[in-house]
C-alpha positions in Angstrom: -1.0 5.2 -19.0 -3.1 6.0 -22.6 -4.6 8.8 -23.0 -8.1 8.4 -23.6 -8.7 9.5 -27.4 -11.5 10.8 -28.6 -12.3 7.2 -31.4 -12.9 5.8 -28.5 -15.5 7.1 -26.2 -19.8 6.5 -27.1 -22.1 8.2 -29.3 -24.0 10.4 -27.0 -27.1 7.6 -28.7 -24.6 4.9 -27.6 -23.9 6.3 -24.1 -28.4 6.8 -23.8 -28.4 3.0 -23.9 -25.8 1.9 -21.9 -24.9 4.9 -18.9 -27.3 2.9 -16.5 -25.5 -0.3 -16.0 -21.8 2.0 -17.0 -22.6 4.1 -14.1 -23.1 1.6 -11.9 -19.8 -0.3 -12.9 -18.1 3.2 -12.8 -19.7 3.9 -8.9 -18.3 0.3 -7.3 -15.2 1.4 -9.4 -15.2 5.0 -7.3 -15.9 3.4 -3.6 -12.8 1.4 -4.0 -10.4 4.8 -5.0 -12.2 7.0 -2.4 -10.5 7.7 1.3 -11.7 9.5 3.7 -9.8 11.9 5.8 -11.4 13.1 8.9 -15.3 13.6 8.7 -15.2 16.9 5.7 -13.1 15.0 3.3 -12.9 13.1 0.6 -10.3 12.3 -2.0 -11.1 10.2 -4.9 -8.5 8.5 -6.7 -9.1 9.1 -10.3 -7.8 6.4 -13.0 -8.7 6.7 -17.0 -12.2 5.1 -16.4 -13.9 7.1 -14.3 -11.7 10.0 -16.2 -14.4 8.7 -19.3 -17.3 8.5 -17.2 -16.8 12.4 -16.5 -15.9 13.2 -20.2 -19.2 11.5 -21.9 -21.0 12.6 -18.6 -20.3 15.7 -19.7 -21.0 15.8 -23.2 -23.6 14.5 -22.1 -25.0 17.1 -20.5 -23.8 19.9 -22.8 -25.3 17.7 -25.4 -22.1 18.1 -27.0 -21.5 16.1 -30.2 -19.5 18.2 -32.6 -15.5 17.4 -32.5 -14.0 21.2 -31.7 -16.0 20.7 -28.5 -15.0 17.0 -27.9 -11.5 17.7 -28.1 -12.1 21.2 -25.1 -13.1 18.2 -23.2 -10.4 15.6 -23.7 -7.5 18.1 -23.1 -9.8 19.7 -20.2 -9.9 16.1 -18.2 -7.2 13.7 -19.8 -4.1 15.2 -17.8 -6.8 13.9 -14.7 -5.2 10.7 -16.2 -2.5 9.2 -13.9 0.7 8.4 -15.7 2.3 4.9 -13.9 4.7 7.2 -12.2 1.6 9.2 -10.0 -1.2 9.4 -8.3 -3.9 11.7 -9.0 -7.1 12.6 -6.8 -10.8 15.0 -6.5 -10.3 16.4 -2.9 -13.9 17.4 -1.6 -14.2 19.8 1.5 -17.7 18.3 2.7 -20.4 20.2 5.0 -23.8 20.0 5.1 -24.9 22.9 6.6 -23.5 26.6 3.7 -23.3 28.2 6.9 -20.7 26.0 8.3 -19.0 25.9 5.4 -18.0 28.8 4.6 -16.6 29.6 7.8 -14.9 26.1 7.0 -12.7 27.6 3.5 -12.0 30.5 5.1 -10.4 28.9 7.9 -9.3 26.3 6.2 -6.6 28.2 3.4 -4.2 25.8 1.6 -5.4 22.6 3.0 -4.7 21.4 -0.9 -1.1 22.3 -0.2 -1.8 20.5 3.0 -2.5 16.6 2.1 -0.4 14.2 2.2 0.3 10.1 0.8 3.0 8.2 2.8 5.0 4.5 1.3 5.6 3.0 4.5 9.6 3.5 5.1 9.8 6.3 2.7 9.2 10.2 3.4 6.1 11.7 3.4 5.1 12.9 -0.4 2.7 16.6 -0.5 0.2 17.1 -3.0 1.2 19.1 -6.1 -2.9 21.2 -6.3 -4.3 22.5 -8.8 -2.6 22.6 -11.6 -5.0 23.7 -14.7 -6.3 26.9 -12.4 -5.6 27.9 -9.1 -9.1 27.5 -7.0 -8.1 29.5 -3.8 -8.7 33.8 -3.5 -7.5 35.9 -0.5 -10.6 34.5 1.4 -11.4 31.5 1.6 -10.0 28.2 -0.7 -12.3 26.0 -2.7 -14.0 22.9 -2.0 -12.7 20.7 -4.5 -9.2 20.8 -6.0 -7.1 18.7 -7.9 -4.1 16.7 -6.7 -1.3 15.1 -7.8 1.3 12.7 -5.9 4.2 12.0 -7.1 6.4 8.7 -6.4 9.4 7.5 -6.5 10.4 4.3 -8.6 11.2 3.0 -4.9 8.4 4.0 -3.9 6.7 2.2 -6.9 8.4 -1.0 -5.8 7.8 -0.9 -2.5 4.4 -0.5 -3.3 4.2 -3.4 -5.9 5.7 -5.3 -2.9 2.5 -5.1 -0.7 3.9 -2.2 1.5 1.0 0.0 3.8 -0.2 3.0 2.3 -1.2 5.9 4.8 -2.1 9.5 3.8 -3.1 12.2 5.9 -3.8 15.8 6.1 -1.3 18.0 8.6 -3.4 21.6 8.6 -3.3 23.7 10.8 -6.6 23.8 11.2 -7.0 20.5 10.2 -5.2 17.2 10.6 -6.1 13.3 9.5 -4.4 10.6 9.6 -4.8 6.8 8.3 -1.4 4.9 8.4 -2.9 2.0 5.9 -5.5 2.3 4.2 -7.3 -0.9 3.3 -6.1 -3.0 1.5 -8.9 -2.9 -1.9 -8.1 0.6 -1.8 -4.1 -0.2 -1.6 -4.3 -2.9 -4.4 -6.8 -0.1 -7.0 -4.0 2.5 -6.6 -1.0 -0.4 -7.1 -3.3 -1.0 -10.5 -2.4 2.6 -11.5 1.5 2.4 -11.4 3.4 1.4 -14.5 
């Protein structure tokens, strides 16, 4: 997949004008790419559009217009775009109650390495987590992780032929399983494959 180039980004002024419509389109796009695993874990599968939005939002929030700052954002976020042989996702661990979340994050250490996808007829593929930096401490895991799922050519071809895509988590304190994600989500993810 192509990386986002500097000259393809909107200026701060242009983005301010386009933002309401652009944001609405991205949120609708993300909805198709979001999978809930149980009551407390959400995977948002990233692609060029979701990462472009994230970069534009960071530039807007930080009021970044200097080339060095723009390059830093591109360098930070471009690696989160799938490359055609994998899926990349942001994993959110969500508990509304602060105390419950604190206890859960302590109990769920290692959960980011327990997330998997499964192409029908093929073995599970466990996530490669947090390649940019370690988000786990001796006491707890983080509420946000970045995951990569590497697919074999056989898996890619099977998905293109319509095979089911399952997902789940096998952690001692959190199990979830979806044997087959909804067709709209599966189709959105298959579009990421080169």
